[in-house]
N, C-alpha and C positions, 0 to 999 in steps of 0.2 A: 665761684658760686654762684649764680644767677638770683639777683633780685626777683620778689615775688612779683606775678604782673598784676596789677591793680588798675582802675579805673581809672588812674591817671596815664598808665603806660599804654594801654591801647583801649583807643576810642572807639566806642559803641555806634554800631550802627553804620559804619561806614565815615565816620567824620574823618576829617582829614582829606577826603579822598578826593581826587581832581582828574575831571576828562582831560586826555591830552588832544591834542589840536588831530584832527580828520584828514591825515596825511595818506597817499598810497602807500599800501605795505604795510598796513597796520596790521598788529598783532592778533587782533579780532579777524581779520583777512587775511591769515595765514594759513587756512584751510586745517585751522584747528591745532594744528600742532605745537602753537604756544598760548601761555596763558595770556589772557584778555588782562588778568591784574598782575601788579609787581610790589610786592611788600616792600617798605624799605625801614630803615634802623635809624633814630637817631644818636649818633655816637658825640659823646661826651666827655669833657677833663676836667676836674678839678684844678683851676688856676689855683694861684696865692689868692686872689681875690672871691672866690666863688666859680661854681662849676658852669660851662659853657657848653653849648651844643658844638663842635670843632667841624663836624662834617654829617653826611647824609650818607648810607649805603645802601641801593637799590638792589635787589635781589635778580640779578640779571641772568644768572650763570644758565639757566634753563633755557632762556632764549636762544643758545648756542654759541660758538665763536664771537666777540665783538670786534671788530679791527679798532684799536686804540687811537689810531690815526684818525678816525672821526671825530674822538673825541675832544669837545671843545669847552671853555667855561659858558658860553653860548648854547649849548647843549640843551639843557634845560635852566629854566627857572623856578629859586625856591622862597616860597612863602612864610614867612611864621606869624604866629599870632600867640599869645601868653596872656593868660587871664587869671585871676583869684581863684584856688580853688573850693572857695569858702565864700558866702555871702559878705558883702561890705556894708556899713552902714552908711549912711547918708554924710556926707563931708567925711568920711574916713579917707586916708592917704596909704596906699599900697606902692612902695617902688618897684620899678622894673619890669612892668608890664609891659608890651610893645606889641605893635601890628603893623609889619614893615617886610620887605624884600629884603632875602639874606643875599649878599656879594659872593657869587662862586669864584673861586679864585682859580680852582684848577679841577681837570675831570679825570679820572684814572682808573684802571681796571686793579682789583685786588687779583692775590694768585688762586682765588676760587673763579675769577671771572665775573665779577659782581662790579657793579659802576659805584665809585666811590665821589661825591661830590665835594671839596673842599671849602668850607666857607671862610668869610674874613672874620677872624676873633683878635681880642686883645683886653689885655685889662683894661678895666673903666668901661669898655666898649658897650653900647647900649645895641640890646637885641638878640643876643645869644642866650643870654642866663639862663638859667633851670628854676632859678629861686626868687620870691618877691617879700618884701620887709612889708609889713602891716604895722603902721605908727601906732595906732592906739593898742595893739596888743604888744607890739616889740617883739614880735616873733618872726623868722623867715616860713616861709612855705612854700610846697613844690607848687610850682604855675603849673595849668593846664596847659598844655602844648598843643599846637594845631600846625603841623607842616601841611604846605601843598605845594607839588611838585608839578609843575607844566613842562611837556617835551615841545622842545623850539624846532627841530630838525630829526629826520629820520634815524635811526642807527645803524651804520652801515656792521654788516656781517662780513666773516672770511667767507661764508658760504651762505648762498641762500640769499631774496632778497632783504632791502632795507625793512627794520621795525619801525612801528612807533606804539607805544603802548597806549593802552587806551583807559588805564587807571590805576590809581598809584593807592597802596593804603598804607597806613601809619603802624608802624609796630612798636617794638618798644626801647625805652632808653637805655642806653647801652654805657657802661662806664667800667671798665675792666678794675681799676683800682677798688672801687665802691664795689662791684660786684663780688668782689674777693671776700668782702664780710657778709659772714653771714646774719640771718635774723634770730633774736630768741627774746623770749621773755622770762623774767626769773619769777620764782615762786611767789615774791610779791607784788607783781604784776608791774616791776620796771623794765623795759625794754630795753635791749641794747644791741649793738652790733659787736661781732668778733672775727678778729683774723686770727685763723691759723696756721701757723709756720710747715713749712715740708719740712721734715727731717725725719731720720732715720731710726726703725725699732732701738737700734742701739744708742742713740744719744741721750745724752742725760738729762734729766727734767728740764723744760724751757724757761725762761723768763716772762714774768706776767706784766705790761704796761698797760695802766688805767689811764686813758684820755676823759679829760672832764671839760663838755662842752660849754660856751660861753651862753649868755641870757638869751641870744634871738634863736637856740635852738633847740629848746626845751617846747613842750606841747602848751597848747592854746585849748585848755578844757574847755571853756564856755563853748566853744565851737565844736567840739570832740577833736580835737585835730592833735591826733599823736602819731605822727609817720616813723617814726625810727630809722628816719632817712637825712634830714638835714644836719646831722651830726659828722656826716660825712661829705659832704654834699656844698657845706659854706665854707669851708677853709680846707686846707691840708695838715690841720693839727694829728688827726691819727693818722690819716692816710700817711703821713711822712714815715712814723714807727714802721711801715710795713712795706716800703720799698725796698729793695735788693742792699743799697747802701747799707739801711739800717738794720736790717736783718743781720747782714754779714756783723755787722757792731756787734750786735748781740747774740749772735751766733746761734740764729733762728728765734722767735717772740712771738707769744701769743700778744694780739690787741684789743683789748675791749673799750667800747664807746657807749656807755648808759645814756639814756635819755629821760632828763628830767621828765615829771609828771607836770610841772610846770616853771621854775628856776630855781637854782641851789639855793641862792642867798633869802629865798622866802622861808626857808625853815633847816637851812645845813644839820642843824642835830638830828632832825627825823630823818632828814636823806641820808647820813650816814650809815645807819647800819642796814640801808638795805643798800647801798653800795657795796658794802663790806660784805652781803650776803651772797651777791657776785662772784664776788674775789674769789670767797671760800668756797663755791659752789667749783669754780672754774679750779681752784688747786686739788678738789677733790675729785673731778670728774677728768680733766684733761692733763693730770699729774702737772701741774704747773709747780716750780720749784720755790717753795715758800721764803725762801731767803732770798729770793731775787724778782722782786714785787715792787714796781715803780709808780708813781703818779705823776702826771701833770695835767696842765689846765689854764687855760685860757680866761681871763675875766672873772665871769660868774663862777666857771671853772677853775679859776686860780683862788679865788676866796675858798673854792671846794677843796683844793688840793691839802692848803692851808689846813680847814679844818677836819679834814680826815687826819692830817699829822697829829693833830692837838687829839682827835678821841680817839684815835688809836697808836699809840706812841710808840707801837714795837711791830706794827704789820709791814711799813714799807723799808726798801732798801735805799731809798733817793725820793727827793719832792723836788718837783718844778714848776712853782706857781707863776704864769706869767699875765701882768698886768692885771694882778691879782685887788680885789676890792677887800679892806680890812675897815675902813671908817665907813659909814653910812653916806651913800653918795647924796650930796645934797647939805650935808654936816650935820644934819639931825636925827638926835638918837642915840642911843650907845652905840660902842664901835662891835660890828659883828665878830672881832676877835678881840680880847682884851689885849692887853699888855702883859697881863701874866701868864696868858696863852701863850702867845709870841715866844714869850722866855723859856718857857717848859718846853719848847718842840726839841728835841735831840736826833729826829729823822735829819741828816744830809740834806741841805735844802739850797738849791741854786735857783736864786728870783730875778725875771729877765722885764724890761721895760723899756718904755722910750720915754724922753724929757718930754717932747710933745704933744704925750697924749694927754687932753681934753676931756674924756671921760669916766678915766678913774683916774685922778691927779696923782703923780708919782712920788712926790713928797710925803704924803699923809700915808700913801700905802704902803707900796712898795718900798722904798726907800726906808719909811719907818720900819716896816717887816724887817729889814736887813738890819736895821739897828739893834732889833734887840732878840731875833734869831741866833743862838752860839753859833759861831763859827760857821755862819751862812755865807756863799758867793752872791755877787751879785750882776748883771752885765747892764750898763743904761747905756742904751742908742740914742741921738741925736734926732733922729728923723726913723723912719721906716722906709725902707727905697731896697728893691729888689729887681735887678734886670734892669734898671732905669727908670723904672716907675717908681713914684711914691704914693704910698698908700696912706691914710690916716693914722695919725700917730696912735691911736688903741693896738691897730694892729701888728702889734711885737710879737705874736703869735707863729707871723713866717717865718721868723730867723729861727726860732726853734725847729719848725716844720722841715727848716733845711739844713739845719744842723751847723748853723752859724756861731753860735757865742763860744767864746773860747778863752783860757786862760791857761797862761804858760805853755800854750804850746798845744793842749787838751780840748777838745768839742766837747759842746755838752752831753752828748751822745754817748761818747767813750768814755766821759766822767759816769754818766748814768749806769753803762754796764758795767764800770770796774766795783762798784757799790755792792757789800752784802750787808744783808741784816745782822 
Protein backbone atom coordinates (compact mmCIF):
# COMPACT_ATOMS: atom_id res chain seq x y z
CA UNK A 1 0.00 0.00 0.00
CA UNK A 2 1.54 3.31 -1.01
CA UNK A 3 2.19 6.10 1.44
CA UNK A 4 0.39 9.43 1.25
CA UNK A 5 1.96 12.07 -0.95
CA UNK A 6 3.21 14.99 1.12
CA UNK A 7 5.08 18.21 0.54
CA UNK A 8 8.28 16.25 1.10
CA UNK A 9 7.60 13.64 -1.55
CA UNK A 10 6.42 15.80 -4.41
CA UNK A 11 8.15 19.14 -4.71
CA UNK A 12 5.88 22.04 -5.54
CA UNK A 13 6.24 24.39 -8.46
CA UNK A 14 8.48 22.13 -10.49
CA UNK A 15 11.33 22.24 -7.98
CA UNK A 16 13.89 19.58 -8.68
CA UNK A 17 13.36 19.78 -12.43
CA UNK A 18 16.39 20.17 -14.65
CA UNK A 19 16.50 21.30 -18.25
CA UNK A 20 18.41 18.83 -20.42
CA UNK A 21 20.98 19.73 -23.05
CA UNK A 22 19.47 21.18 -26.22
CA UNK A 23 20.63 18.33 -28.42
CA UNK A 24 19.17 17.40 -31.85
CA UNK A 25 16.19 15.07 -31.71
CA UNK A 26 14.94 16.30 -28.36
CA UNK A 27 11.50 15.25 -27.14
CA UNK A 28 10.33 18.81 -27.62
CA UNK A 29 11.39 18.65 -31.25
CA UNK A 30 9.91 15.23 -32.03
CA UNK A 31 6.74 16.55 -33.62
CA UNK A 32 4.77 16.50 -30.38
CA UNK A 33 4.60 12.70 -30.27
CA UNK A 34 6.56 12.50 -27.02
CA UNK A 35 6.26 14.40 -23.74
CA UNK A 36 8.75 17.18 -23.09
CA UNK A 37 8.75 16.27 -19.39
CA UNK A 38 9.61 12.96 -17.76
CA UNK A 39 8.81 12.21 -14.14
CA UNK A 40 11.17 10.19 -12.02
CA UNK A 41 10.85 8.22 -8.80
CA UNK A 42 13.36 8.07 -5.96
CA UNK A 43 13.85 4.38 -5.16
CA UNK A 44 14.86 3.71 -1.56
CA UNK A 45 15.81 0.76 0.61
CA UNK A 46 16.06 0.64 4.38
CA UNK A 47 19.53 -0.71 5.05
CA UNK A 48 20.59 -1.88 8.50
CA UNK A 49 21.96 1.60 9.14
CA UNK A 50 18.96 3.47 7.76
CA UNK A 51 17.18 4.29 4.53
CA UNK A 52 19.10 5.33 1.42
CA UNK A 53 18.17 6.28 -2.14
CA UNK A 54 19.66 3.42 -4.13
CA UNK A 55 18.36 4.22 -7.63
CA UNK A 56 16.25 6.61 -9.68
CA UNK A 57 13.58 5.39 -12.13
CA UNK A 58 12.77 7.62 -15.10
CA UNK A 59 9.27 7.22 -16.56
CA UNK A 60 10.51 6.79 -20.14
CA UNK A 61 8.21 3.99 -21.30
CA UNK A 62 6.13 6.49 -23.35
CA UNK A 63 9.17 7.49 -25.40
CA UNK A 64 9.01 4.20 -27.30
CA UNK A 65 11.39 1.25 -27.16
CA UNK A 66 14.84 2.43 -26.08
CA UNK A 67 17.92 0.53 -27.17
CA UNK A 68 19.56 -0.69 -23.92
CA UNK A 69 22.90 -0.92 -25.69
CA UNK A 70 22.95 2.86 -25.86
CA UNK A 71 22.62 3.32 -22.09
CA UNK A 72 25.77 3.87 -20.03
CA UNK A 73 26.44 5.25 -16.54
CA UNK A 74 27.46 8.49 -18.27
CA UNK A 75 24.18 8.99 -20.13
CA UNK A 76 22.76 10.92 -17.17
CA UNK A 77 24.15 12.92 -14.26
CA UNK A 78 22.36 12.85 -10.90
CA UNK A 79 22.74 15.63 -8.33
CA UNK A 80 21.21 15.35 -4.86
CA UNK A 81 20.51 17.95 -2.21
CA UNK A 82 19.08 17.06 1.22
CA UNK A 83 18.09 19.68 3.80
CA UNK A 84 16.18 19.83 7.07
CA UNK A 85 12.37 20.03 6.76
CA UNK A 86 12.13 22.24 9.85
CA UNK A 87 13.99 25.46 10.72
CA UNK A 88 17.34 25.05 12.42
CA UNK A 89 18.29 27.21 15.39
CA UNK A 90 21.59 29.11 15.18
CA UNK A 91 24.42 26.79 16.15
CA UNK A 92 22.24 23.68 15.99
CA UNK A 93 23.59 20.63 14.19
CA UNK A 94 21.89 18.22 11.85
CA UNK A 95 23.74 15.16 10.64
CA UNK A 96 23.46 13.84 7.06
CA UNK A 97 22.51 16.95 5.08
CA UNK A 98 24.29 16.92 1.72
CA UNK A 99 24.62 18.66 -1.65
CA UNK A 100 26.56 16.54 -4.14
CA UNK A 101 26.62 14.48 -7.31
CA UNK A 102 25.51 10.86 -6.85
CA UNK A 103 27.66 8.32 -8.66
CA UNK A 104 25.68 6.42 -11.30
CA UNK A 105 26.98 2.86 -11.31
CA UNK A 106 24.67 1.45 -14.00
CA UNK A 107 21.86 2.43 -16.36
CA UNK A 108 19.32 -0.20 -17.44
CA UNK A 109 15.75 -0.70 -18.59
CA UNK A 110 13.14 -2.26 -16.33
CA UNK A 111 10.40 -4.55 -17.65
CA UNK A 112 8.13 -1.57 -18.37
CA UNK A 113 10.73 0.16 -20.50
CA UNK A 114 11.63 2.74 -17.88
CA UNK A 115 15.25 3.75 -17.36
CA UNK A 116 16.69 2.85 -13.96
CA UNK A 117 19.83 4.67 -12.81
CA UNK A 118 21.58 2.61 -10.15
CA UNK A 119 23.36 4.81 -7.60
CA UNK A 120 26.40 4.06 -5.47
CA UNK A 121 25.34 3.34 -1.88
CA UNK A 122 26.68 1.54 1.17
CA UNK A 123 26.38 1.44 4.93
CA UNK A 124 27.81 4.65 6.35
CA UNK A 125 28.13 6.32 2.94
CA UNK A 126 27.22 10.00 2.96
CA UNK A 127 24.97 11.36 0.27
CA UNK A 128 22.15 8.87 -0.08
CA UNK A 129 20.29 8.95 3.22
CA UNK A 130 16.71 10.13 3.60
CA UNK A 131 16.90 11.02 7.31
CA UNK A 132 18.77 13.68 9.22
CA UNK A 133 19.45 13.66 12.97
CA UNK A 134 18.93 16.99 14.77
CA UNK A 135 21.24 17.01 17.78
CA UNK A 136 19.36 19.47 20.01
CA UNK A 137 16.10 17.54 19.61
CA UNK A 138 17.58 14.03 19.58
CA UNK A 139 15.31 13.23 16.64
CA UNK A 140 15.50 11.89 13.13
CA UNK A 141 13.56 13.89 10.55
CA UNK A 142 12.72 13.13 6.95
CA UNK A 143 15.02 15.30 4.84
CA UNK A 144 13.70 17.44 2.02
CA UNK A 145 15.22 15.81 -1.05
CA UNK A 146 15.81 17.61 -4.34
CA UNK A 147 17.25 15.43 -7.09
CA UNK A 148 18.33 17.04 -10.37
CA UNK A 149 18.75 14.88 -13.48
CA UNK A 150 20.80 16.04 -16.45
CA UNK A 151 20.91 14.10 -19.72
CA UNK A 152 24.36 14.11 -21.32
CA UNK A 153 23.79 12.13 -24.55
CA UNK A 154 20.67 11.40 -26.63
CA UNK A 155 18.70 8.21 -26.03
CA UNK A 156 18.88 5.79 -28.92
CA UNK A 157 15.51 4.30 -29.78
CA UNK A 158 14.92 1.10 -31.71
CA UNK A 159 12.53 2.98 -33.98
CA UNK A 160 12.75 6.66 -34.79
CA UNK A 161 15.28 9.37 -34.14
CA UNK A 162 17.30 9.75 -30.91
CA UNK A 163 15.58 11.58 -28.04
CA UNK A 164 16.81 14.11 -25.51
CA UNK A 165 14.45 14.79 -22.60
CA UNK A 166 13.97 18.51 -21.99
CA UNK A 167 12.68 18.45 -18.43
CA UNK A 168 12.78 16.06 -15.46
CA UNK A 169 10.19 16.32 -12.69
CA UNK A 170 10.76 14.68 -9.32
CA UNK A 171 8.03 12.36 -8.09
CA UNK A 172 7.52 10.27 -4.99
CA UNK A 173 9.89 8.42 -2.73
CA UNK A 174 9.31 4.69 -3.19
CA UNK A 175 10.34 2.06 -0.67
CA UNK A 176 8.26 -1.12 -1.13
CA UNK A 177 8.94 -2.40 2.38
CA UNK A 178 7.91 0.89 3.98
CA UNK A 179 4.98 1.37 1.63
CA UNK A 180 3.61 -2.04 2.65
CA UNK A 181 2.75 -0.50 6.04
CA UNK A 182 -0.46 1.55 6.10
CA UNK A 183 -0.94 4.83 8.02
CA UNK A 184 -3.29 4.98 11.01
CA UNK A 185 -4.15 7.17 13.99
CA UNK A 186 -5.55 5.71 17.20
CA UNK A 187 -8.55 7.07 19.03
CA UNK A 188 -6.25 8.85 21.48
CA UNK A 189 -4.25 10.43 18.67
CA UNK A 190 -1.20 8.16 18.61
CA UNK A 191 0.02 7.57 15.06
CA UNK A 192 1.06 4.10 13.96
CA UNK A 193 2.00 2.07 10.90
CA UNK A 194 0.55 -1.37 10.26
CA UNK A 195 1.67 -4.30 8.12
CA UNK A 196 -1.16 -6.70 7.28
CA UNK A 197 -0.29 -10.29 6.30
CA UNK A 198 -1.52 -12.10 3.26
CA UNK A 199 -3.81 -14.87 4.40
CA UNK A 200 -6.75 -16.89 3.22
CA UNK A 201 -10.21 -16.49 4.80
CA UNK A 202 -9.90 -19.96 6.33
CA UNK A 203 -6.59 -19.25 8.06
CA UNK A 204 -6.64 -19.11 11.84
CA UNK A 205 -6.41 -15.77 13.58
CA UNK A 206 -2.92 -14.32 12.94
CA UNK A 207 -0.54 -13.11 15.66
CA UNK A 208 0.48 -9.49 16.25
CA UNK A 209 4.02 -8.18 16.67
CA UNK A 210 4.30 -4.81 18.39
CA UNK A 211 7.50 -2.89 17.54
CA UNK A 212 8.49 0.03 19.78
CA UNK A 213 11.00 2.46 18.24
CA UNK A 214 14.03 4.13 19.77
CA UNK A 215 14.36 7.67 21.05
CA UNK A 216 15.36 9.16 17.70
CA UNK A 217 12.12 8.17 15.98
CA UNK A 218 9.58 9.98 18.13
CA UNK A 219 7.89 13.28 17.37
CA UNK A 220 9.42 16.71 17.81
CA UNK A 221 6.39 18.56 19.08
CA UNK A 222 7.89 22.06 19.45
CA UNK A 223 8.19 21.97 15.65
CA UNK A 224 4.88 20.14 15.17
CA UNK A 225 6.87 17.35 13.50
CA UNK A 226 5.05 14.03 13.84
CA UNK A 227 5.61 12.12 10.63
CA UNK A 228 4.62 8.46 11.24
CA UNK A 229 7.51 7.52 8.93
CA UNK A 230 10.89 7.53 10.65
CA UNK A 231 9.95 4.42 12.65
CA UNK A 232 10.30 2.44 9.40
CA UNK A 233 13.06 4.41 7.71
CA UNK A 234 15.63 4.66 10.52
CA UNK A 235 16.26 0.91 10.86
CA UNK A 236 14.87 -2.50 10.02
CA UNK A 237 13.33 -3.15 13.43
CA UNK A 238 9.70 -3.31 12.28
CA UNK A 239 10.51 -4.16 8.67
CA UNK A 240 12.33 -7.34 9.67
CA UNK A 241 9.13 -8.87 11.00
CA UNK A 242 7.35 -8.14 7.70
CA UNK A 243 9.92 -9.98 5.54
CA UNK A 244 8.91 -13.22 3.81
CA UNK A 245 11.17 -15.17 6.19
CA UNK A 246 9.53 -13.75 9.30
CA UNK A 247 6.04 -14.09 7.87
CA UNK A 248 6.75 -17.75 7.14
CA UNK A 249 7.99 -18.34 10.68
CA UNK A 250 4.96 -16.63 12.24
CA UNK A 251 2.60 -18.13 9.62
CA UNK A 252 1.48 -14.62 8.71
CA UNK A 253 1.58 -11.83 11.32
CA UNK A 254 0.43 -8.27 11.71
CA UNK A 255 3.24 -5.87 12.57
CA UNK A 256 2.33 -2.60 14.27
CA UNK A 257 4.73 0.29 14.91
CA UNK A 258 3.29 3.15 16.98
CA UNK A 259 5.12 6.47 17.11
CA UNK A 260 5.57 8.31 20.37
CA UNK A 261 4.52 11.94 20.56
CA UNK A 262 7.90 12.58 22.20
CA UNK A 263 9.84 9.59 23.52
CA UNK A 264 8.69 6.59 25.55
CA UNK A 265 11.01 7.21 28.49
CA UNK A 266 9.47 10.63 29.06
CA UNK A 267 6.41 9.04 30.62
CA UNK A 268 6.15 5.30 30.07
CA UNK A 269 3.19 4.75 32.43
CA UNK A 270 1.21 7.35 30.48
CA UNK A 271 2.08 5.88 27.09
CA UNK A 272 1.36 2.27 28.13
CA UNK A 273 -2.45 2.49 27.96
CA UNK A 274 -2.24 4.38 24.65
CA UNK A 275 -0.23 1.52 23.17
CA UNK A 276 -2.57 -1.07 24.67
CA UNK A 277 -5.50 0.78 23.07
CA UNK A 278 -3.94 0.19 19.63
CA UNK A 279 -3.32 -3.48 20.41
CA UNK A 280 -6.86 -4.06 21.67
CA UNK A 281 -8.34 -2.28 18.66
CA UNK A 282 -6.38 -4.54 16.30
CA UNK A 283 -7.42 -7.64 18.22
CA UNK A 284 -11.03 -6.59 17.77
CA UNK A 285 -11.03 -5.24 14.21
CA UNK A 286 -8.38 -7.45 12.58
CA UNK A 287 -9.21 -10.67 14.40
CA UNK A 288 -5.75 -10.96 15.94
CA UNK A 289 -5.09 -14.01 18.10
CA UNK A 290 -5.05 -12.59 21.66
CA UNK A 291 -2.82 -15.45 22.81
CA UNK A 292 -0.07 -14.59 20.31
CA UNK A 293 0.79 -10.94 20.84
CA UNK A 294 4.51 -10.19 20.98
CA UNK A 295 6.36 -7.02 21.92
CA UNK A 296 9.88 -5.98 20.89
CA UNK A 297 11.66 -2.66 20.99
CA UNK A 298 15.07 -1.01 20.92
CA UNK A 299 16.74 1.41 23.33
CA UNK A 300 13.90 3.73 24.37
CA UNK A 301 11.57 1.09 22.96
CA UNK A 302 13.47 -1.59 24.86
CA UNK A 303 12.54 0.25 28.03
CA UNK A 304 8.94 0.50 26.83
CA UNK A 305 8.85 -3.23 26.09
CA UNK A 306 9.73 -3.90 29.71
CA UNK A 307 7.26 -1.26 30.89
CA UNK A 308 4.47 -2.89 28.91
CA UNK A 309 5.09 -6.30 30.50
CA UNK A 310 5.12 -4.65 33.94
CA UNK A 311 1.90 -2.73 33.30
CA UNK A 312 0.10 -5.60 31.52
CA UNK A 313 1.58 -8.87 32.79
CA UNK A 314 -0.98 -11.03 30.97
CA UNK A 315 -1.09 -9.29 27.57
CA UNK A 316 1.99 -10.63 25.77
CA UNK A 317 3.16 -14.09 24.81
CA UNK A 318 6.81 -12.94 24.63
CA UNK A 319 8.94 -9.83 25.00
CA UNK A 320 12.23 -8.89 23.32
CA UNK A 321 13.79 -5.77 24.89
CA UNK A 322 16.89 -4.70 22.91
CA UNK A 323 19.52 -2.50 24.60
CA UNK A 324 16.68 -1.30 26.82
CA UNK A 325 17.00 1.44 29.41
CA UNK A 326 16.35 0.49 33.04
CA UNK A 327 18.48 2.96 34.98
CA UNK A 328 18.29 6.68 34.08
CA UNK A 329 21.03 7.57 31.66
CA UNK A 330 23.66 9.58 33.49
CA UNK A 331 22.86 7.83 36.77
CA UNK A 332 20.69 10.61 38.24
CA UNK A 333 17.24 9.94 39.64
CA UNK A 334 15.27 6.80 40.47
CA UNK A 335 15.28 3.77 38.17
CA UNK A 336 12.81 3.83 35.31
CA UNK A 337 11.84 0.26 36.19
CA UNK A 338 12.44 -0.83 39.77
CA UNK A 339 14.06 -4.09 40.83
CA UNK A 340 10.76 -5.23 42.27
CA UNK A 341 9.00 -4.58 38.96
CA UNK A 342 11.68 -6.47 37.03
CA UNK A 343 11.41 -9.41 39.42
CA UNK A 344 7.62 -9.45 38.93
CA UNK A 345 7.78 -9.92 35.13
CA UNK A 346 6.59 -13.37 34.14
CA UNK A 347 6.22 -12.77 30.39
CA UNK A 348 8.84 -14.92 28.59
CA UNK A 349 11.65 -12.43 27.94
CA UNK A 350 14.74 -12.55 25.71
CA UNK A 351 17.08 -9.57 26.17
CA UNK A 352 19.67 -8.51 23.59
CA UNK A 353 22.56 -6.04 23.74
CA UNK A 354 26.21 -5.53 22.81
CA UNK A 355 29.00 -5.26 25.35
CA UNK A 356 30.44 -2.19 23.59
CA UNK A 357 27.20 -0.21 23.86
CA UNK A 358 28.33 3.19 25.16
CA UNK A 359 24.85 4.76 25.00
CA UNK A 360 22.97 2.37 27.29
CA UNK A 361 25.55 0.60 29.50
CA UNK A 362 24.79 -3.16 29.40
CA UNK A 363 25.77 -3.94 33.00
CA UNK A 364 23.31 -1.60 34.69
CA UNK A 365 20.50 -2.12 32.20
CA UNK A 366 20.19 -5.29 30.10
CA UNK A 367 22.39 -7.53 32.26
CA UNK A 368 20.81 -6.17 35.45
CA UNK A 369 17.32 -6.83 34.05
CA UNK A 370 18.32 -10.37 33.06
CA UNK A 371 19.55 -11.05 36.58
CA UNK A 372 16.14 -10.12 38.01
CA UNK A 373 13.56 -11.26 35.44
CA UNK A 374 12.75 -14.90 36.23
CA UNK A 375 13.82 -17.41 33.54
CA UNK A 376 14.76 -14.66 31.10
CA UNK A 377 17.21 -15.31 28.25
CA UNK A 378 19.99 -12.99 27.17
CA UNK A 379 22.24 -12.61 24.13
CA UNK A 380 25.39 -10.52 24.58
CA UNK A 381 27.38 -9.55 21.51
CA UNK A 382 30.91 -8.16 21.65
CA UNK A 383 30.30 -5.75 18.74
CA UNK A 384 27.58 -4.98 16.22
CA UNK A 385 28.92 -6.25 12.89
CA UNK A 386 26.78 -7.20 9.89
CA UNK A 387 27.97 -8.03 6.38
CA UNK A 388 31.46 -6.98 7.37
CA UNK A 389 30.48 -3.47 8.49
CA UNK A 390 30.86 -2.48 12.14
CA UNK A 391 28.06 -0.31 13.48
CA UNK A 392 27.97 1.62 16.78
CA UNK A 393 27.69 -0.74 19.74
CA UNK A 394 24.25 0.61 20.62
CA UNK A 395 22.73 -0.70 17.41
CA UNK A 396 22.19 -4.29 18.53
CA UNK A 397 18.63 -4.18 17.15
CA UNK A 398 20.25 -4.99 13.81
CA UNK A 399 20.75 -8.57 15.02
CA UNK A 400 17.12 -9.04 16.02
CA UNK A 401 15.92 -7.53 12.73
CA UNK A 402 18.00 -10.23 10.99
CA UNK A 403 16.88 -13.09 13.29
CA UNK A 404 20.46 -13.64 14.42
CA UNK A 405 20.26 -14.28 18.21
CA UNK A 406 19.96 -17.99 18.89
CA UNK A 407 20.01 -20.43 21.76
CA UNK A 408 20.48 -24.20 21.41
CA UNK A 409 19.83 -23.91 17.69
CA UNK A 410 16.60 -21.91 18.03
CA UNK A 411 16.66 -18.39 16.63
CA UNK A 412 14.82 -15.55 18.28
CA UNK A 413 11.93 -15.32 15.79
CA UNK A 414 11.24 -19.04 16.09
CA UNK A 415 11.37 -18.72 19.88
CA UNK A 416 8.84 -15.89 19.79
CA UNK A 417 6.53 -17.69 17.38
CA UNK A 418 6.39 -20.76 19.64
CA UNK A 419 5.27 -18.79 22.66
CA UNK A 420 1.59 -18.68 23.63
CA UNK A 421 0.07 -16.60 26.38
